[in-house]
TORMAR-770554 format. One record per atom (N, C-alpha, C, CB): x, y, z; residue in one letter. Coordinates in steps of 0.001 Angstrom, whole numbers, plus 524288, in hexadecimal, padded with zeros to 5 digits. Glycine has a CB too. Layout:
# residues N
XYZA...
//
This chain:
# residues 172
7A28B80D277E818X7A15C8113D7EBCFX7A66A814157ED28X79EB580EFC7F0C7X7A60A819147EE0BX7AA9C81C4C7EF29X7AC6E81B7F7F4CCX7A960822197EE2AX7B18A81BA77F583X7B3CB81B557FAB5X7B479820C87FCE1X7B907818687FA9FX7B3708215F801DCX7B4428265180495X7B81A82559808F9X7AF04828A0806B4X7BAC38296D80A81X7BEB5828F980E8BX7BDEB82D2F812A3X7C4308295280C32X7BE8E82BA281798X7BE6782F6581BE4X7C32D82E6F81F52X7B93282EEA81F21X7C4A38327A82229X7C91383203825B9X7C7778341182B0DX7CDEC835048239EX7C8AE8311082F0FX7C7D0832B083474X7CD09833F2836F3X7C4E682E6883799X7CD6E8386A8398BX7D25683A2E83BD6X7D26783917841B3X7D32D8400983AC9X7D6C4836E38438CX7D77E8357E84904X7DCA4837C084AECX7D75B82F7B849C7X7DD208386785023X7E20F83A2E85262X7E4A083609855CAX7E12F83F148558BX7E1A383248857ABX7E3AE82E5C85B48X7E42D8290D8588FX7E01D82DE886021X7E8AD8268685934X7E9A282175856B5X7E5FB81D3C858CBX7EF4C81FCD85787X7E4D981D7485DD6X7E1758197D86027X7DBE8819D785E0EX7E16A81A0886611X7DA1081E8F85D32X7D4DA81F5385AFBX7D4BA81D3585564X7D34A8253685B15X7D90481DFA8527DX7D94A81BF384D25X7D9218160084D33X7DE4981DE484A5EX7DBFB81391850CBX7DBF180DDE85126X7D67880BE085276X7DFE480BFD85549X7D3BD80E9485602X7CE5C80D178573DX7CAC580DE38528BX7CC598103D85BEBX7CBA98121B84FA2X7C8818132084AFAX7C95A80EDF846E0X7C9D581885848ADX7CE1F80D038465EX7CF35808C1842B2X7CC49803CA8444DX7D524807AE84267X7CC33802B684969X7C9357FE3384B4DX7C3677FEE184A3AX7CA1D7FD638512CX7C171803AB84ADFX7BBF2804C9849CCX7BABA803EF84403X7BA9480A6D84B69X7BE3D805B28409EX7BD61804F183AFDX7BD2E7FF2C83997X7C1B0807A6837D4X7C0A37FC1D83BE9X7C09C7F67C83AE0X7BB8F7F40383CC7X7C54E7F3D783D7DX7B9CB7F5A284169X7B5017F3538438AX7B02A7F50384084X7B4657F4CD84941X7B0607F99083DE9X7ABFC7FB7183AC3X7ABD97F8E68355FX7AC458015B83A2FX7AFCF7F5D083410X7AFB87F2F482F23X7B2D97F55C82ABBX7AA547F26482D6BX7B60E7F94182BD9X7B9617FB8F827CEX7BE227F80F826EFX7BB1B801328295AX7BF9A7F77382205X7C4157F426820C0X7C9177F75C820BEX7C34F7F17A81B6BX7CD827F4A8820B7X7D29B7F746820C7X7D3707FABF81C02X7D6F47F33F82113X7D0DE7F985817B5X7D18C7FC9F812F3X7CE3B80194812FEX7D02E7F95A80E30X7CA918020C816A4X7C70D8068F816B9X7C8F780B0681A27X7C1C4804E28188BX7CCC480A1D81D83X7CEB980E57820D4X7D4A680E308211EX7CC6080DFA82657X7D6D4812CD82272X7DC7E813698229DX7DDDD81787826ACX7DEB3814EC81D28X7E229816B58295FX7E40281A7182D39X7E80781E0282AACX7E65B817A08320BX7E7508232382B4EX7EAFB827018293CX7ED77829DD82DCDX7E83482AEB82574X7F29E829F382DE7X7F56182CAA8320EX7FA8882EBB83007X7F64282911836BDX7FC2D8331583222X8012C83554830AEX805948335B83417X800E983B2B830F4X8044C830788382BX8082782E5983BCBX809098289A83A86X8065C82F0C84191X80DDD826D383A67X80EE18215E83915X80DD181DAD83DABX8147E820C183747X8091881BB083DF3X807BE817D3841EFX809428126683FFAX801CC8180E84349X80A8E80ECC8438AX80BBE8096E841DBX806EF806D883F75X80DC08062584681X807ED8030783C0CX8039D8003183990X8004F7FD8883DC3X805B77FC1683590X7FB3A7FDED83D3BX7F7A27FB67840D4X7F6637FE8A845B0X7F9C67F65684266X7F83B8035F84619X7F7378069384AB5X7F1698077284B82X7F9FF80BCC84A41X7EE988082E8474CX7E90B80962847ACX7E5A480493846D7X7E79D80D8C843BEX7E80780002846C4X7E4FF7FB3F8461EX7E41B7F9B28407DX7DFEA7FBD7848BAX7E69B7FC7783CD6X7E5F17FB1483755X7E9657F65F83615X7E74D7FFCD833B3X7E7F17F39C83207X7EAF17EF0E83076X7F0217F0BE82E15X7E7D47EBB382C93X7F4247ED9E82F0DX7F9377EED582CDBX7F9157EDE5826FCX7FD8A7EB8B82F79X7FB027F1A2823EDX7FAC37F0F281E3FX7FE357EC6E81C70X7FC667F5FC81B7BX7FC217E96F818CCX7FF077E5088169FX801107E6B481149X7FB867DFFB81634X8061F7E686810A6X808567E7F880B9AX80AF67E33480929X80C497EC8980C33X80B617E35B8041EX80DDB7DF278013AX812337E1597FDC7X809CD7DC2D7FDEAX814E47E54D7FFC3X818F87E7D17FCBCX81D867E4217FB9CX81AE97EC9B7FF93X81E917E06F7FF1EX822F77DCEE7FE60X8226E7D9867F984X823967D98880318X81DB27D8C97F7A0X81CDF7D5887F2FFX81E8E7D8407EDF8X8172D7D3FD7F29AX81E0F7DD4F7EDC3X81F3A7E03B7E8F9X824ED7DFAB7E745X81DF57E5F87E9C2X828D07E07F7EAB6X82E337DFD77E8EBX82F757DA3A7E75EX831EF7E1997ED21X82D197D66F7EA09X82E217D0FD7E8AAX82C167CFB47E338X82BA87CD577ECAFX8276E7D17E7E21CX825357D0A17DCDEX8286D7D3917D8CBX81F617D26A7DCA7X829F37D8607D9F5X82D237DB6C7D65DX832727D8F67D567X82DD67E0DF7D86CX834CD7D6DB7D993X839E67D4497D8F2X839677CF737D587X83C347D2CC7DE4DX8354E7CC6F7D659X8347E7C7C47D317X833A27C94A7CD62X82FC87C4907D51BX830777CD4F7CC80X82F867CF187C71DX834877D1247C49CX82B4E7D35F7C706X837897D4337C781X83C6D7D6437C578X8405F7D1FB7C447X83EBC7DA137C94BX840927CE097C7ADX8441C7C9A47C6C0X8429A7C6B47C1C8X844167C5E67CB74X83D987C5BD7C129X83BBA7C2E87BC87X83CC47C60F7B792X835D77C1B17BD04X83BC07CB247B7BEX83CC37CE6C7B32BX8429A7CE847B1F1X83AB77D4097B415X845E67CEFD7B5F1X84B8B7CEDF7B51BX84D607C9B77B2DBX84E5E7CFED7BA27X84B3D7C56D7B4D3X84C917C03D7B2CDX84ADE7BFA87AD21X84A067BBF97B625X8461B7C14B7ABF2X844307C0DD7A68EX847447C46C7A2DFX83E577C23A7A64FX848987C91A7A4A2X84B897CCBF7A167X850F67CA977A017X84C087D2057A42DX853BE7C8C47A40BX859067C6C77A307X858F17C1AC79FF2X85BEE7C5F77A82BX855617BE327A14BX855067B93E79E73X853677BA26798CEX851267B58D7A121X84F737BD6279812X84D8B7BE7C792C7X851AD7C11578F62X848BC7C1EE79306X854947C4B9791B4X858A17C77278EBCX85D047C3BA78D25X85AD97CBFC791EFX85EB17C065790BDX862FE7BCDB78F8BX8615E7B88978BC7X865197BA7A79488X85C627B70278BE6X85A877B3147882EX859957B591782D2X855757B07778A35X8579D7BA53782B3X8568C7BCF477DBBX85B997BE6D77AE9X8533A7C1D877EA7X85FA47BFC577DD3X864AD7C13B77B91X868F57BDCE77DE2X865E07C71877C8AX869267B8CE77C52X86D107B54F77EA9X8729C7B6E477D08X86BFE7AF9377D0EX875F17B762780E3X87B5B7B8D177FEDX87EC57B4E8782D5X87C867BE95781B2X8807E7B0EE7801BX883B47ACE17827AX889537AED578287X883367A79077F75X88B8B7AF1B78737X890D47B114787D9X8942C7ACFA78A91X890D77B63F78AF5X897C47AACD787C2X89B8D7A72878A0EX899207A26278C82X89EB57A9E378E0BX894C57A07678A7AX8925379BBC78C84X88F2279C8F79172X89662797C678D8EX88E4F7A16A79312X88B277A27F797C0X885647A1C579679X88C2D7A822799D3X882287A0BF79A73X87C957A0267995DX87A247A54879780X879BD79E3079E3CX875DC7A4C979490X873327A96D79285X870D17AC9279700X86EE87A7DB78E8AX86E7C7A9F279AC1X86C1E7AC9B79F41X870257ACE87A3A4X8670E7A9B37A124X872907B16E7A430X876707B2327A84FX873D17B41A7AD49X87AAA7B6177A68FX874877B1397B18EX871E87B2777B683X873EF7B78D7B8F3X872A27ADF87BA60X8790A7B8937B967X87ABB7BD707BBF6X878A07C26B7B973X8808E7BDAE7BBFDX878B07C2FA7B440X876587C7C97B225X870707C8037B2E3X8779A7C8497AC63X86DE97C37A7B2D2X8683C7C35B7B3A2X866DF7C4EA7B936X866087BDE47B26BX86A2D7C3567BD08X8690E7C46A7C28AX868D37CA467C399X86D307C1E07C60BX86C337CD407C10EX86C447D2EB7C1E4X867217D5567C011X870ED7D5747BEFBX865647D3ED7BB63X860847D6217B948X85BD77D44A7BC73X85FCF7D49B7B380X85BD87CF667BE19X857747CD677C140X857447D01D7C692X857EC7C7697C1FFX85BCF7D1277C8E1X85BFE7D3F87CDDCX859CD7D9797CD38X861A47D4357CFF4X85B877DC2E7C937X8599E7E1807C855X853C57E1857C72CX85C9C7E4127C3D2X851E17DDB77C434X84C417DD4C7C32FX849307DC3A7C819X84B307D90A7BF3EX84B627D8E87CB81X848CF7D7B87D079X848487DC987D3D0X84BD67D3857D375X84C7E7DF977D439X84C5E7E45A7D766X848A77E8707D511X851E67E6A67D7E6X848D37E9167CFF2X8455F7ECE77CD6DX83FA77EB717CE33X8469C7ED527C792X83E6E7E6707CD7AX8390A7E4AE7CE48X8373E7E5797D3DEX838837DEFB7CCD3X83A9F7E4387D7AAX8393E7E4E07DD2CX838577EA9F7DE7CX83D8A7E29E7E0B0X83B9D7EE0F7DC7AX83B117F3A97DDA1X8361E7F5E57DB35X83FD77F6AF7DBA5X8352F7F4A37D63EX830867F6C37D3A2X82B857F4B37D61BX8309A7F5697CDCBX82B547EFA87D759X826A87ED7E7D9C1X825F07EF8B7DF53X826ED7E7877D9C6X82A287F0B97E20FX829B17F3007E749X827297F85E7E706X82F127F3627E9E7X828AD7FB7A7E337X8264F800A97E295X8207C8002E7E16AX8290F803BB7DE2EX81F1F7FCA17DDDCX819997FBC67DC99X816B57F9BC7E16AX819057F7E07D7F7X8192B7F63E7E456X816BF7F41B7E912X815CC7F83A7ED34X81A1D7EFD77EB51X819717FBD67EDD0X818BD800097F19DX814188036A7F019X81DB7803627F20AX8138B804747EB1BX80F1F807A07E94EX809F6804D27EA6CX80FA1808D17E363X809AE7FFCA7E946X804DB7FCE27EA33X803C37FC187EFFFX8051C7F7A37E77FX807B37FABE7F30EX806E97F9D27F8A7X805A87FED87FB98X80BBD7F7487FB02X807428034E7F979X8060D808597FBE6X800BB80A637FA33X80A4280C577FA8EX7FDFD807637F714X7F8D0808C77F50BX7F8F380DED7F207X7F4DD809287F986X7FCF380E7D7EEE0X7FD678132A7EBA9X7FBCD811F17E61FX802FB815577EBCCX7F97E8153C7E33AX7F74C81A2A7E4F7X7F22C8193B7E7E4X7F66D81DD97E04BX7F14D81C427EBCAX7EC8281BCC7EEE6X7E8AF81FD57ECD3X7ED9681C9D7F4F1X7E4D081DFB7EA03X7E1458217E7E748X7DD4D824127EAE9X7DE7481E8E7E30EX7DB5D821347EEC7X7D783823647F25FX7D9FC823C67F7C0X7D26F820037F288X7DB40828717F967X7DDF9829357FE58X7DA5D8292880312X7E0E582E407FE33X7D58382A608025BX7D20082AA0806CCX7D25B82FE880983X7D3368264080AA1X7CFC88304980DF0X7CFAD83534810D5X7D4F18363081368X7CB4D83526814F6X7D64C83B1D813E5X7DB2C83C9B8167AX7DA5E841D481933X7DFC783CED8127DX7DD008427681D91X7DCD28474D82087X7E272848E9821BCX7D984846A9825A8X7E3A684DDD82106X7E90A84FAC821D2X7EAB384F7482789X7E9A38553781FCDX7E70184EE382B0EX7E86684E8383098X7EB3F8496E831DFX7E38784EF5833F3X7EB2D845AC82E40X7EE16840CE82F13X7F3E28420882FAAX7ED2F83CED82A7BX7F5D2845CD82CC0X7FB588474582D22X7FC8E84A6883210X7FCED84A658285EX7F88984C20834CFX7F94584F2C83993X7F8E284BD883E7FX7F54A85385839CFX7F857846AF83DE8X7F8318434A84276X7F3098407E8434DX7F96B8465C84724X7EEFF841E58406FX7EA0983F24840EBX7EA7F839C683E53X7E5848425E83E6FX7E70A8365283FD7X7E6C08312483D71X7E175830C383AC4X7E78482C9F8419BX7E17C82F41835E6X7DCA482EF1832ECX7DB4C829578318BX7DD0B8323182DFDX7D654828298319CX7D46D8232582FA7X7D1028246082AF3X7D15181FF8833FDX7D2AD822758266BX7CFC5823398219CX7CC8281E688208DX7D3758246281CFDX7C78681F2D81F94X7C40081AE481E33X7C20681BF3818B2X7BF5481A6082236X7C2938181981547X7C0D08188C80FE1X7BCCA8144180EE5X7C5818182480BF2X7B7E9815E580E3AX7B3978123780D79X7AFE68144380947X7B0988114E812A9X7ABEB8112A8080DX7A7E5812D780460X7A4E68177D806ABX7A41C80E4280318X7A27781A7580320X79F9A81F2A804C6X79B5B81E10808CDX79D2A821C280014X798BD8199E8084CX794628188480BE0X7963D8172181165X7911281410809B8X79B3C815FF8122AX79D48814AA81757X7A06881919819CAX7A0AA80FD8816FBX7A0B481D918173AX7A418821C281918X7A2038243481E29X7A4A9825F6814E0X79CE3824B081EB4X79AB2826DC82390X79BA88233882821X794D1827DF822FAX79B4281E218272BX79C4F81A4482B42X7A20981A9482CEFX79AF7814AD82953X7A59081B2C82936X7AB1A81B9782A73X7AC378208F82D94X7AE5F81B858256DX7A999824BD82C28X7AA46829A882F00X7A86582913834A1X7A74C82E2182C40X7A4178266883559X7A1FF8258583A9BX7A5A88221E83DE0X79C98822F683A47X7A7F881E3483B68X7ABAA81ACB83E2FX7B06581DEF83FFBX7AD6C8162F83AA6X7B26E8215C83CAAX7B6E58249183E2AX7B5828285B8428CX7B8EF8279183976X7B0C582AA08425EX7AF1D82E2F84692X7AECD82B4D84BC1X7A9C8830AD84548X7AC65826A584BA4X7ABDB8239B85074X7B11C8219C85275X7A83081F0784F8FX7B4F08210984F02X7BA1781F1885092X7BD758236A852F0X7BCE281CB284BE1X7BBBC82843852A0X7BE9D82C7F85520X7C18A8301185179X7C24D82A4F858D6X7C0068303C84C8EX7C2A5833BC848DCX7C18B8396884A4DX7C0DA8329E84331X7C59183C9284A54X7C4EB8421884B9BX7C287845268471FX7CA1F8447984D14X7C3CD8438D84250X7C1C08463983DB4X7C14A8424283956X7C54C84AE783C0CX7BD47842DA83621X7BC6583F53831BEX7BB8B842A682CDDX7B79E83B9C832C6X7BE558414F828BCX7BD8C8441C823D0X7BD1C8402681F62X7C21A84809822C3X7BA46841B781B59X7B96583E46816EEX7BD7E83F4E812B7X7B3D683F02814BCX7BE8783B3180FAEX7C28183B8D80B97X7C02F83B5D80632X7C66C8373E80C2BX7C3318393380290X7C1C48392E7FD10X7BEB7834597FB99X7C690839987F9B7X7BC92834947F6D5X7B9AA830297F4B5X7BD2082D057F112X7B4BE832067F1D2X7BBD08280B7F089X7BE58824A67ECC2X7BA3C821497EA2CX7C2988213F7EF5EX7BAE2820307E539X7B70B81CDE7E27DX7B8B6817527E28DX7B64381EA07DCE5X
//
């Protein structure tokens, strides 16, 4: 079934917080609605759950992968082309440490970039409803639900005190 999106426009923060409580009591989940505002309010101002991110895991995994690749590269190269110099061991730790360090940093940086893209939910294919008045100081609540629930969502926004309601795009 296709998803439809509507946006309700508000001017007062307290009314938005009450509307969020109304949406929760009507059975809407956190994934079905979103607050849009041009003003940077602190997290949780409108009663929404604080977003949980796992960005810290990406650099750690990347660093481990880079370290392993650096270790395998230096070990494999020195074993494949053994060059014994003055009785020193074939696997020299100081030259290996430099390559492993650089591999660790490269892996951490590349995985951090990939992690930022994933944690930011990019690319976002279905944006939902949007109103340009959000940039003028209005606060919007976007609800994205199945087509058969869109009238109910519109009614909930009207009863919650939305000044204006407009419909958005479809998604399959």
